[in-house]
N, C-alpha and C positions, 0 to 999 in steps of 0.2 A: 888977185889972190887965186892962185890955182891950188886947190886943195885936192889931194889924192887920198881917198879913204880906203884903207885896206880892210875889207870885211871878210872875215873867215867864218864860214858855216860848216859846222861839223854835223853830218847826217849819220846817225847811229842806227843801223838796222840789225835786229836780232831775229834769226830764223831758228825756230825750235822744231826739229824733226824728231819725232818720237816713234820708235819701232817697239811695238808691244809683242812680247813672246807669250802666247797663250798655250798652256799645257792642258790637253784633254786626255783624260785617262779613260779608255774604253775597257770595261771589265765584262768579259763574256764568260759565263759559267755554263758549261755543257755537262749536264748530269746524265750519263748513260748508265742505267742500272741493270745489272745482270742478276736475275732472280733464279735461284735454284728451286724449281717447283717439282715436287715428287708426287705424281698421281698414281695411286694404287688402284688398279681396276679390280674392285671387289665384285665384279660380275663373274662370280665363280661358276664353274660348270656344275654347281649343285642343282641348277634348274632341271637338269635331266632326270632327277629322281621323281619329280612330279608326274612324269609319264607313267610310272608304275602304278600309281594310285588310281588313275582313270580306268585302267584295264579291269580292275577288280569289280567295279560297279556294274559293268555290263553282264557279268555272269549271273548275278543274283536275279535280275529282272526276267530272264528267259525261263528259268526253272519254275517259278511260281505260277505262271500262266497255264502251263500244261496241266497242273494238278487240279485246278478248279473245274475244268470241263468234264472230267471223268465222274465227279460226284453226282451230277444231275441225272445221268442216264440210268443208273442202277436203282435209285430210289423209286422212280415212277413205275417200273415194271413190277415190283414186288407187291404193291398194294392192290393192284387189279386182280391178281390171281386169288387172293384170300377171300374177297367179297363174294364171289360166285359160289364157292363151296358151301358157305354158311346157309344160304337161303334154301337150297334144294333139300338139305337134310331135315330141316324142321317140318316141312310140308309132309313128308312121307310118314313120319311117326304119328301125327295126329289122325290120319285117315284110319288107321287100324283101330284106334280106340272108339271112334264114332260108331262103327258097325255094331259093336257089342252093346252099346247103350240102347239101341232101338228095341231089341228083343226083350228087355227086362220089364217086369211089372212093378217091382218093389223099388221104385225110383227114390222115394222120399227118404227111406231109412239109410240107404247107401250113401248119399251125398253128405249127410250130417256127420256121420262118424266114419272117417276114412281109416284111421289107425285101428280102431277097435274091431271093425268088421273083418279086416284081413286076418287078424290073428285068431279070432274065435271060430269063425266058420271053417269047416274042413273043406278046403279047396285045393286039392293036390294039382289038378291040371291048370287052374287059373294062375297060380303063383308062377309056374314055369313060363307062361307066355309073357307076362309083364316084364320079367327080367331080361328077356331076349331083346326087346325093343330098346331098352336103356343101354345095353352093352354096345349095340351098333353105333349109336350116336356119340358116345364118349370117345371111342377109338378114332373116328373120323376127325373130330375136332382137334385132337392132339397132333395129328399128322400135319395139318395145315399150319399150325403155329410154329412148328419146328422149321419150316422152310423160310418163313419171314425173318426169323432171328439170324439165320446163317447169312443172308444177304447183307444185312446191316453191319455185321461184324467185319466182313472182308473189306468193305469200302473204307471204314475208319482206319484200319491198319495201314493201308497203302499210302494214304496222304501223310500220316505222321512220320513215316520213315523218310520220305523224300525231303521234307522241309528241314529236319534237323541236320541231315548230312550237308546240305548246301551252306548253312551258316558256319559250321566248323571249318570248312575248307577255306572260306574267304579270309578268316582271321589268321590262319596259319601262313598264307602266302606272303604276308607283309614282313615276315622274318628276314634276317640278313641273308641266309643261305638259300639261294633260289634253286639250285640244281638238286639238292637232296629232297626238297619238298615235291618236286615234279614226279619222281619215281613213286613215292608213297601214295600220292593222290590217285594215280592211274589204277593202282591195285584195288583200292577201296571201292571205286566205282564199279568195277567188273563184278565184285562179290555181291553187291546190292542187286544188280540186275537179275542174276540167276536165282537168288533167294525169293524174290517177289513173284517171279513167274511160276515157280514150282508150287508154292503154297496156294495160289489161286486156282490152278487147274485141279489139284487134288480135292479141294473142298467142294467144288461143284459136282464132281462125279459121285462122291459119297452121299450127297443129299438125294440124288435121284434114286439110288438103290434103296435107301431106307424108306422112302414113301411107298414104293411098290410092295415091299414085304409086309408092312403093317396092314394094308388093305386086304390082302389075300388071306391073312390069318383070321381076320374078323369073320369072314363068311363061314369058314369051317367050324369055328367055335360055337356059333349060334345053333346050328342043327344038333350037335351032340348034347349040349347042356340042357336042352328042352326035355329030352327023354329021361334023363337021369333023375333020381329021387332027391333033388336038392330043394324041393318045393318049400318046405317050412323055413329053412335058413334064409333064403333070398327074400322072402316077403318081409322079413323084419327090417331089412335095409331100405327098402323102397317105400317108406311111409309118405314122404312128401310128394313124389312124382305120381303116385297111384290115385289121383283124383278120378280119372275116367275109368280105370280098371275096377274100382271098388263096386260099381253097380253090377257088373257081370257076375260077381260071386254069388249073389242070391239066386240067380237063375240056373239053368242047366249048365253044369260045369264042363262036361266033356265036349260038347259041340263047339263052344266058343274057342277053345284052345287050338284045335287043329287047323281050322280054315284061315282065320285072319292072320295070326302071328307069323306063320311060315312064309307066305307069299310076299308080304311087304318088306321083310328084311332083305330079300334079294334085290329089290329096287335101289336100296341105299348104296349098294356096292358100285353101281354104275356111276354115280355122282363122284365117287372118289377117283375113278380113273381119269376124269377130265382134269382134275387138279394135277395129276402126275405128268401131264403133257409138258415136255421139257422147254417150255417157253422161257421161263425165268432163268434156266441154266444157260441158255445161249447168250443172253445179254451180258452175263458176267465175263465171258471170254473177250468181248470187245474192250472192256475196261483195262485189262492187263496189258495189252499191246501199247496203248497210248502212254501209260504212266512210265513204263520202264525204259523204252528205247530212247525217246527224245531227251530225257533228263541226263542220262549218262554220257551221251555223245557231246553235249554242249560243254562240259567241264574239261576242255583242253586249254583253257585260258591261262593256266599256269605257265606254259611255255613262253608266252609273251613277256613275262616278267624276267626272262633270261637276258634281256638287254643289259649290258654292263653300265648301269647308271651310277655305280659306286665311285668312278674316277672323278676327283675334284681338281680342276685346273685353276690355279691362282695366278693370274697374269698381272704383273706390276709394270706400269709404264712410268718412267722417270723423265719429266720435262725439266731441263736445266736452262735457266735464263741467267746469263752473265750481265752484270751491271757495270759498265765502264763509265767512270766519272772523269771528264776532261774540263780543266779550268783554263781559259785563255784570257790573259791580261794584255790588252792593247792600249798603249799610252802614246798620245800625241802631245808634243810639247811645242807651244807657240811662244817664241821669245820676242819681246818688244824692246827694240833698241831705240833710244832717244839721242838724236844728234842735235847739238846746239851750235848754230853758226851765228857769230856776231860780225856784222859788217859796219865798219866805221868809215863814213864818207865825210870828208871835211872839205868844205869850200871856203877858200879865203878870198875875200874881197879887199883889195888894197886901194885905198883912195889917197892919192897924192895931191896935195894942194900947193900950187906954186904962187908964191907971193910975188 
């Protein structure tokens, strides 16, 4: 038996090939922004006006310092002259009265009643002598007082005028129109200088002449009045001052009058001449020069304000920024393709059997 078997094998192979298409989308957004920026420079040229204000301050400081120094010198000189004259006059008058007291015997009665004794007792010669001494003293005292008052008045006037003028000018310069103010200020300063100088010089000269005239007149009046018959009237006035003279009335009248009263009155005149020495007058001249010249020259500060600070410059800077917006869309596409392959393999086995 020969048997042939026919065996058929079928091999089926499937090949799956897949291509995948992947799509990638790249989105790029570019934002470019242009900004329009406007910068206004408010740094105006207004700052220049501040320069004008600083100049005004400097003027005021200089003027005040000059005025203060002048005051001290004048006051010291005046006081010294007055003191010397007062002391010498008092001593001379007392000496005349003392000599008359020694000669008297009736001392007790006279001292007790000063007023009564003078009027009742007939003393023609004694009354005249007493009046002479008092007249000399009174005139000399008046002359000295006049000199001291004049010195004080001049010093006060000079300082007040300078201070007020400076304050007014500073306020005016701040006004808008600078050129017009400059001309007016210069004229005012010149007028002040001339006026101050003239007044000071005149006052000093007048004081010296008046002092000399009064002293000379006193000497002549004393001699004539003693001789005239004014005895009774003058005694009535001199009740208080006649303490020392009252004692002499009781004693011999004629002798006391002639010797003592005439000689001592002449000595008083010499004391007056020393006060007339023009020491005080010279010191005043020094004050006038310092006050006037320096103050007027300094006030040329108005010309500095002529800088044209009025111009205002407005500068505006405009910064323009442009914003460009760019949008870029990038797309990648990946395609997956799938291929399917099927392979059919068939094997056939044939078995033949032979009987």
